[in-house]
mmCIF file of the C-alpha atoms, coordinates in Angstrom:
data_MODEL
# 
_entry.id   MODEL 
# 
loop_
_atom_site.group_PDB 
_atom_site.id 
_atom_site.type_symbol 
_atom_site.label_atom_id 
_atom_site.label_alt_id 
_atom_site.label_comp_id 
_atom_site.label_asym_id 
_atom_site.label_entity_id 
_atom_site.label_seq_id 
_atom_site.pdbx_PDB_ins_code 
_atom_site.Cartn_x 
_atom_site.Cartn_y 
_atom_site.Cartn_z 
_atom_site.occupancy 
_atom_site.B_iso_or_equiv 
_atom_site.pdbx_formal_charge 
_atom_site.auth_seq_id 
_atom_site.auth_comp_id 
_atom_site.auth_asym_id 
_atom_site.auth_atom_id 
_atom_site.pdbx_PDB_model_num 
ATOM 1  C CA . ARG A 1 1  ? 7.567   -17.576 -11.125 1.00 0.00 ? 1  ARG A CA 1 
ATOM 2  C CA . VAL A 1 2  ? 8.845   -20.995 -10.163 1.00 0.00 ? 2  VAL A CA 1 
ATOM 3  C CA . ILE A 1 3  ? 12.657  -21.053 -10.300 1.00 0.00 ? 3  ILE A CA 1 
ATOM 4  C CA . ASP A 1 4  ? 13.135  -24.622 -9.067  1.00 0.00 ? 4  ASP A CA 1 
ATOM 5  C CA . ALA A 1 5  ? 11.526  -27.109 -6.653  1.00 0.00 ? 5  ALA A CA 1 
ATOM 6  C CA . GLN A 1 6  ? 12.375  -24.930 -3.620  1.00 0.00 ? 6  GLN A CA 1 
ATOM 7  C CA . THR A 1 7  ? 12.419  -21.385 -5.030  1.00 0.00 ? 7  THR A CA 1 
ATOM 8  C CA . LEU A 1 8  ? 9.926   -18.776 -6.219  1.00 0.00 ? 8  LEU A CA 1 
ATOM 9  C CA . GLY A 1 9  ? 10.943  -15.451 -7.705  1.00 0.00 ? 9  GLY A CA 1 
ATOM 10 C CA . PHE A 1 10 ? 9.563   -12.173 -8.933  1.00 0.00 ? 10 PHE A CA 1 
ATOM 11 C CA . ALA A 1 11 ? 10.858  -8.970  -10.457 1.00 0.00 ? 11 ALA A CA 1 
ATOM 12 C CA . ASP A 1 12 ? 10.652  -5.894  -8.230  1.00 0.00 ? 12 ASP A CA 1 
ATOM 13 C CA . TYR A 1 13 ? 9.683   -2.558  -9.793  1.00 0.00 ? 13 TYR A CA 1 
ATOM 14 C CA . ARG A 1 14 ? 10.011  1.059   -8.718  1.00 0.00 ? 14 ARG A CA 1 
ATOM 15 C CA . GLY A 1 15 ? 7.263   2.022   -6.317  1.00 0.00 ? 15 GLY A CA 1 
ATOM 16 C CA . ASN A 1 16 ? 6.842   5.040   -4.092  1.00 0.00 ? 16 ASN A CA 1 
ATOM 17 C CA . LYS A 1 17 ? 10.576  5.119   -3.253  1.00 0.00 ? 17 LYS A CA 1 
ATOM 18 C CA . GLN A 1 18 ? 10.003  4.391   0.436   1.00 0.00 ? 18 GLN A CA 1 
ATOM 19 C CA . TYR A 1 19 ? 11.665  0.951   0.166   1.00 0.00 ? 19 TYR A CA 1 
ATOM 20 C CA . ILE A 1 20 ? 9.572   -0.354  3.068   1.00 0.00 ? 20 ILE A CA 1 
ATOM 21 C CA . SER A 1 21 ? 9.543   -3.983  1.870   1.00 0.00 ? 21 SER A CA 1 
ATOM 22 C CA . LEU A 1 22 ? 13.258  -3.979  1.096   1.00 0.00 ? 22 LEU A CA 1 
ATOM 23 C CA . GLY A 1 23 ? 14.009  -2.313  4.421   1.00 0.00 ? 23 GLY A CA 1 
ATOM 24 C CA . ASN A 1 24 ? 12.006  -4.968  6.236   1.00 0.00 ? 24 ASN A CA 1 
ATOM 25 C CA . LEU A 1 25 ? 13.924  -7.723  4.447   1.00 0.00 ? 25 LEU A CA 1 
ATOM 26 C CA . VAL A 1 26 ? 17.214  -6.244  5.661   1.00 0.00 ? 26 VAL A CA 1 
ATOM 27 C CA . GLU A 1 27 ? 15.993  -6.788  9.223   1.00 0.00 ? 27 GLU A CA 1 
ATOM 28 C CA . ASN A 1 28 ? 14.068  -10.041 8.745   1.00 0.00 ? 28 ASN A CA 1 
ATOM 29 C CA . ILE A 1 29 ? 14.262  -12.395 5.741   1.00 0.00 ? 29 ILE A CA 1 
ATOM 30 C CA . ASN A 1 30 ? 11.181  -14.396 6.765   1.00 0.00 ? 30 ASN A CA 1 
ATOM 31 C CA . VAL A 1 31 ? 8.228   -14.020 4.385   1.00 0.00 ? 31 VAL A CA 1 
ATOM 32 C CA . HIS A 1 32 ? 4.736   -15.455 4.245   1.00 0.00 ? 32 HIS A CA 1 
ATOM 33 C CA . LEU A 1 33 ? 2.604   -15.547 1.108   1.00 0.00 ? 33 LEU A CA 1 
ATOM 34 C CA . PHE A 1 34 ? -1.121  -16.171 0.959   1.00 0.00 ? 34 PHE A CA 1 
ATOM 35 C CA . LEU A 1 35 ? -2.296  -17.114 -2.521  1.00 0.00 ? 35 LEU A CA 1 
ATOM 36 C CA . ILE A 1 36 ? -6.085  -17.001 -2.629  1.00 0.00 ? 36 ILE A CA 1 
ATOM 37 C CA . ASP A 1 37 ? -8.460  -18.271 -5.305  1.00 0.00 ? 37 ASP A CA 1 
ATOM 38 C CA . TYR A 1 38 ? -11.749 -16.645 -4.328  1.00 0.00 ? 38 TYR A CA 1 
ATOM 39 C CA . GLU A 1 39 ? -13.738 -18.340 -7.081  1.00 0.00 ? 39 GLU A CA 1 
ATOM 40 C CA . GLU A 1 40 ? -12.683 -21.836 -5.967  1.00 0.00 ? 40 GLU A CA 1 
ATOM 41 C CA . GLN A 1 41 ? -12.572 -20.832 -2.285  1.00 0.00 ? 41 GLN A CA 1 
ATOM 42 C CA . SER A 1 42 ? -9.092  -22.234 -1.796  1.00 0.00 ? 42 SER A CA 1 
ATOM 43 C CA . ARG A 1 43 ? -5.750  -20.873 -0.687  1.00 0.00 ? 43 ARG A CA 1 
ATOM 44 C CA . VAL A 1 44 ? -2.101  -21.794 -0.446  1.00 0.00 ? 44 VAL A CA 1 
ATOM 45 C CA . LYS A 1 45 ? 0.044   -20.487 2.409   1.00 0.00 ? 45 LYS A CA 1 
ATOM 46 C CA . ILE A 1 46 ? 3.783   -20.352 1.829   1.00 0.00 ? 46 ILE A CA 1 
ATOM 47 C CA . TRP A 1 47 ? 6.483   -19.788 4.450   1.00 0.00 ? 47 TRP A CA 1 
ATOM 48 C CA . GLY A 1 48 ? 9.973   -18.915 3.234   1.00 0.00 ? 48 GLY A CA 1 
ATOM 49 C CA . GLU A 1 49 ? 13.106  -16.819 3.327   1.00 0.00 ? 49 GLU A CA 1 
ATOM 50 C CA . ALA A 1 50 ? 13.677  -13.961 0.891   1.00 0.00 ? 50 ALA A CA 1 
ATOM 51 C CA . LEU A 1 51 ? 16.843  -12.952 -0.903  1.00 0.00 ? 51 LEU A CA 1 
ATOM 52 C CA . VAL A 1 52 ? 17.092  -9.667  -2.836  1.00 0.00 ? 52 VAL A CA 1 
ATOM 53 C CA . VAL A 1 53 ? 19.197  -10.036 -5.989  1.00 0.00 ? 53 VAL A CA 1 
ATOM 54 C CA . GLU A 1 54 ? 20.714  -6.887  -7.506  1.00 0.00 ? 54 GLU A CA 1 
ATOM 55 C CA . ASP A 1 55 ? 22.566  -6.589  -10.828 1.00 0.00 ? 55 ASP A CA 1 
ATOM 56 C CA . ASP A 1 56 ? 21.638  -9.928  -12.406 1.00 0.00 ? 56 ASP A CA 1 
ATOM 57 C CA . PRO A 1 57 ? 20.313  -9.092  -15.895 1.00 0.00 ? 57 PRO A CA 1 
ATOM 58 C CA . ALA A 1 58 ? 19.683  -12.748 -16.775 1.00 0.00 ? 58 ALA A CA 1 
ATOM 59 C CA . MET A 1 59 ? 17.566  -13.272 -13.658 1.00 0.00 ? 59 MET A CA 1 
ATOM 60 C CA . LEU A 1 60 ? 15.616  -10.057 -14.258 1.00 0.00 ? 60 LEU A CA 1 
ATOM 61 C CA . SER A 1 61 ? 14.970  -11.065 -17.842 1.00 0.00 ? 61 SER A CA 1 
ATOM 62 C CA . ALA A 1 62 ? 13.674  -14.475 -16.751 1.00 0.00 ? 62 ALA A CA 1 
ATOM 63 C CA . LEU A 1 63 ? 11.318  -12.923 -14.178 1.00 0.00 ? 63 LEU A CA 1 
ATOM 64 C CA . HIS A 1 64 ? 10.088  -9.949  -16.223 1.00 0.00 ? 64 HIS A CA 1 
ATOM 65 C CA . PRO A 1 65 ? 6.657   -10.595 -17.801 1.00 0.00 ? 65 PRO A CA 1 
ATOM 66 C CA . ALA A 1 66 ? 6.637   -10.282 -21.578 1.00 0.00 ? 66 ALA A CA 1 
ATOM 67 C CA . GLY A 1 67 ? 5.000   -7.070  -22.733 1.00 0.00 ? 67 GLY A CA 1 
ATOM 68 C CA . TYR A 1 68 ? 5.135   -5.350  -19.343 1.00 0.00 ? 68 TYR A CA 1 
ATOM 69 C CA . ALA A 1 69 ? 6.452   -1.818  -19.885 1.00 0.00 ? 69 ALA A CA 1 
ATOM 70 C CA . ALA A 1 70 ? 7.994   -1.100  -16.459 1.00 0.00 ? 70 ALA A CA 1 
ATOM 71 C CA . LYS A 1 71 ? 11.703  -1.742  -15.967 1.00 0.00 ? 71 LYS A CA 1 
ATOM 72 C CA . PRO A 1 72 ? 12.549  -4.167  -13.130 1.00 0.00 ? 72 PRO A CA 1 
ATOM 73 C CA . GLU A 1 73 ? 15.078  -2.882  -10.611 1.00 0.00 ? 73 GLU A CA 1 
ATOM 74 C CA . ARG A 1 74 ? 15.919  -6.100  -8.800  1.00 0.00 ? 74 ARG A CA 1 
ATOM 75 C CA . ALA A 1 75 ? 14.736  -9.654  -8.239  1.00 0.00 ? 75 ALA A CA 1 
ATOM 76 C CA . VAL A 1 76 ? 13.352  -11.175 -5.077  1.00 0.00 ? 76 VAL A CA 1 
ATOM 77 C CA . LEU A 1 77 ? 13.830  -14.905 -4.593  1.00 0.00 ? 77 LEU A CA 1 
ATOM 78 C CA . ILE A 1 78 ? 11.939  -16.852 -1.954  1.00 0.00 ? 78 ILE A CA 1 
ATOM 79 C CA . ARG A 1 79 ? 13.304  -20.152 -0.674  1.00 0.00 ? 79 ARG A CA 1 
ATOM 80 C CA . VAL A 1 80 ? 10.193  -22.120 0.269   1.00 0.00 ? 80 VAL A CA 1 
ATOM 81 C CA . LEU A 1 81 ? 10.520  -23.728 3.696   1.00 0.00 ? 81 LEU A CA 1 
ATOM 82 C CA . ALA A 1 82 ? 6.940   -24.974 4.074   1.00 0.00 ? 82 ALA A CA 1 
ATOM 83 C CA . TRP A 1 83 ? 3.513   -24.657 2.485   1.00 0.00 ? 83 TRP A CA 1 
ATOM 84 C CA . ASP A 1 84 ? -0.060  -25.679 3.155   1.00 0.00 ? 84 ASP A CA 1 
ATOM 85 C CA . ALA A 1 85 ? -3.179  -25.764 0.971   1.00 0.00 ? 85 ALA A CA 1 
ATOM 86 C CA . ASN A 1 86 ? -6.698  -25.546 2.287   1.00 0.00 ? 86 ASN A CA 1 
# 
């Protein structure tokens, strides 16, 4: 979800309990997203820095999709540093 002009966010849910993504973010906050629309043959590449947010019920509520049954455990915010569409 778009938080503001520089920030994207998503709720993080329980997975396989290996915490690989969270462990990687402890060591390196740099993230890269590739958003691909196969039908239109276009993509957006996003470069940013991630921040894991724990214990913020208001943030989790804002990021949690309506009707989704899983309980979010934390939020991940991405400060967008650059992007490119092609």
